[in-house]
SEVOZA-788509 format. One record per residue (C-alpha): residue in one letter; residue number from 1; chain; y negated, x, z negated. Coordinates in nm, 4 decimals, always signed. Layout:
<rs>
+-----+-----+-------+----------+----------+----------+
! res !   n ! chain !        y !        x !        z !
+-----+-----+-------+----------+----------+----------+
!   A ! NUM !     A !        Y !        X !        Z !
...
+-----+-----+-------+----------+----------+----------+
</rs>
This chain:
<rs>
+-----+-----+-------+----------+----------+----------+
! res !   n ! chain !        y !        x !        z !
+-----+-----+-------+----------+----------+----------+
!   M !   1 !     A !  -4.6044 !  -9.2531 ! -16.5912 !
!   N !   2 !     A !  -4.6861 !  -9.0773 ! -16.8831 !
!   L !   3 !     A !  -4.5299 !  -9.3973 ! -17.0994 !
!   M !   4 !     A !  -4.2138 !  -9.3603 ! -16.8769 !
!   K !   5 !     A !  -4.1675 !  -8.9657 ! -16.9763 !
!   K !   6 !     A !  -4.2446 !  -9.0544 ! -17.3376 !
!   N !   7 !     A !  -3.9691 !  -9.3203 ! -17.3151 !
!   K !   8 !     A !  -3.7502 !  -9.0832 ! -17.1245 !
!   L !   9 !     A !  -3.8064 !  -8.7837 ! -17.3841 !
!   H !  10 !     A !  -3.7369 !  -9.0451 ! -17.6890 !
!   I !  11 !     A !  -3.4067 !  -9.1641 ! -17.5355 !
!   Q !  12 !     A !  -3.2932 !  -8.7740 ! -17.4810 !
!   N !  13 !     A !  -3.4051 !  -8.6972 ! -17.8309 !
!   D !  14 !     A !  -3.1938 !  -9.0117 ! -17.9911 !
!   K !  15 !     A !  -2.8771 !  -8.9080 ! -17.7750 !
!   C !  16 !     A !  -2.9228 !  -8.5395 ! -17.9429 !
!   R !  17 !     A !  -2.9582 !  -8.6763 ! -18.2914 !
!   R !  18 !     A !  -2.6655 !  -8.8822 ! -18.2557 !
!   A !  19 !     A !  -2.4380 !  -8.6161 ! -18.1505 !
!   F !  20 !     A !  -2.2404 !  -8.3795 ! -18.3625 !
!   T !  21 !     A !  -2.3131 !  -8.0069 ! -18.2836 !
!   I !  22 !     A !  -2.0275 !  -7.7379 ! -18.2015 !
!   I !  23 !     A !  -2.0581 !  -7.5998 ! -18.5555 !
!   E !  24 !     A !  -2.0266 !  -7.9535 ! -18.7385 !
!   V !  25 !     A !  -1.7028 !  -7.9965 ! -18.5133 !
!   V !  26 !     A !  -1.5591 !  -7.6967 ! -18.6248 !
!   L !  27 !     A !  -1.6250 !  -7.7148 ! -18.9691 !
!   Y !  28 !     A !  -1.4689 !  -8.0826 ! -18.9795 !
!   A !  29 !     A !  -1.1557 !  -7.9370 ! -18.7854 !
!   G !  30 !     A !  -1.1222 !  -7.6690 ! -19.0185 !
!   L !  31 !     A !  -1.1570 !  -7.8733 ! -19.3386 !
!   L !  32 !     A !  -0.9218 !  -8.1245 ! -19.1986 !
!   A !  33 !     A !  -0.6303 !  -7.8500 ! -19.1043 !
!   L !  34 !     A !  -0.6806 !  -7.7008 ! -19.4649 !
!   V !  35 !     A !  -0.6269 !  -8.0339 ! -19.6311 !
!   M !  36 !     A !  -0.3305 !  -8.1104 ! -19.3993 !
!   T !  37 !     A !  -0.1929 !  -7.7869 ! -19.5041 !
!   F !  38 !     A !  -0.1886 !  -7.8479 ! -19.8892 !
!   I !  39 !     A !  -0.0626 !  -8.2253 ! -19.8172 !
!   V !  40 !     A !  +0.2567 !  -8.0776 ! -19.6012 !
!   M !  41 !     A !  +0.2882 !  -7.7983 ! -19.8567 !
!   G !  42 !     A !  +0.2951 !  -8.0491 ! -20.1542 !
!   F !  43 !     A !  +0.5396 !  -8.2746 ! -19.9760 !
!   R !  44 !     A !  +0.7574 !  -7.9863 ! -19.8876 !
!   Q !  45 !     A !  +0.7733 !  -7.8623 ! -20.2404 !
!   V !  46 !     A !  +0.8428 !  -8.1627 ! -20.4030 !
!   F !  47 !     A !  +1.1530 !  -8.2573 ! -20.1557 !
!   L !  48 !     A !  +1.2799 !  -7.8819 ! -20.1770 !
!   G !  49 !     A !  +1.2202 !  -7.8643 ! -20.5058 !
!   D !  50 !     A !  +1.4464 !  -8.1476 ! -20.5816 !
!   R !  51 !     A !  +1.7009 !  -8.0228 ! -20.3678 !
!   L !  52 !     A !  +1.7065 !  -7.7060 ! -20.5232 !
!   E !  53 !     A !  +1.7240 !  -7.8287 ! -20.8676 !
!   D !  54 !     A !  +2.0397 !  -8.0320 ! -20.7658 !
!   M !  55 !     A !  +2.1952 !  -7.7380 ! -20.6243 !
!   L !  56 !     A !  +2.1421 !  -7.5372 ! -20.9615 !
!   K !  57 !     A !  +2.2563 !  -7.8102 ! -21.1620 !
!   E !  58 !     A !  +2.6080 !  -7.8514 ! -20.9550 !
!   T !  59 !     A !  +2.6461 !  -7.4585 ! -20.9505 !
!   L !  60 !     A !  +2.6217 !  -7.4374 ! -21.3314 !
!   K !  61 !     A !  +2.8636 !  -7.7195 ! -21.3444 !
!   Q !  62 !     A !  +3.1124 !  -7.5583 ! -21.0998 !
!   K !  63 !     A !  +3.0907 !  -7.2255 ! -21.3176 !
!   A !  64 !     A !  +3.1318 !  -7.4115 ! -21.6346 !
!   A !  65 !     A !  +3.4434 !  -7.5368 ! -21.5011 !
!   S !  66 !     A !  +3.5627 !  -7.2104 ! -21.3554 !
!   D !  67 !     A !  +3.5137 !  -7.0435 ! -21.6872 !
!   K !  68 !     A !  +3.7211 !  -7.3385 ! -21.8638 !
!   I !  69 !     A !  +3.9806 !  -7.2894 ! -21.6371 !
!   Y !  70 !     A !  +3.9775 !  -6.8909 ! -21.6746 !
!   F !  71 !     A !  +3.9874 !  -6.9190 ! -22.0472 !
!   M !  72 !     A !  +4.2630 !  -7.1961 ! -22.0636 !
!   V !  73 !     A !  +4.5004 !  -6.9664 ! -21.8125 !
!   K !  74 !     A !  +4.4306 !  -6.6739 ! -22.0284 !
!   S !  75 !     A !  +4.5045 !  -6.8344 ! -22.3422 !
!   A !  76 !     A !  +4.8416 !  -7.0072 ! -22.1748 !
!   A !  77 !     A !  +4.9754 !  -6.6526 ! -22.0615 !
!   K !  78 !     A !  +4.9578 !  -6.5182 ! -22.4116 !
!   V !  79 !     A !  +5.1363 !  -6.8439 ! -22.5498 !
!   N !  80 !     A !  +5.3744 !  -6.8727 ! -22.2828 !
!   K !  81 !     A !  +5.4587 !  -6.5219 ! -22.2875 !
!   P !  82 !     A !  +5.8230 !  -6.4735 ! -22.3741 !
!   E !  83 !     A !  +5.9362 !  -6.2258 ! -22.6356 !
!   V !  84 !     A !  +6.1693 !  -5.9536 ! -22.5478 !
!   G !  85 !     A !  +6.5274 !  -6.0722 ! -22.6261 !
!   H !  86 !     A !  +6.4552 !  -6.4393 ! -22.6721 !
!   I !  87 !     A !  +6.5334 !  -6.6783 ! -22.4067 !
+-----+-----+-------+----------+----------+----------+
</rs>
């Protein structure tokens, strides 16, 4: 009988050693959440960063074209302005 109690106790101790404590589970879950957060933020920055750079380049091209048209029209208005008395 005494031997059965020792075996039972030994089996219970083995089960306790193989299991995780609640503190370990919480720590691992928190660590996993932290790592996943940084991964998601990194991907988001890469994808949004490229899109924002493309939008900025496009906006600068549009501004350059707008400035060029403005100066061409401004110059043309002075050249094409008829003088008084000449037709």
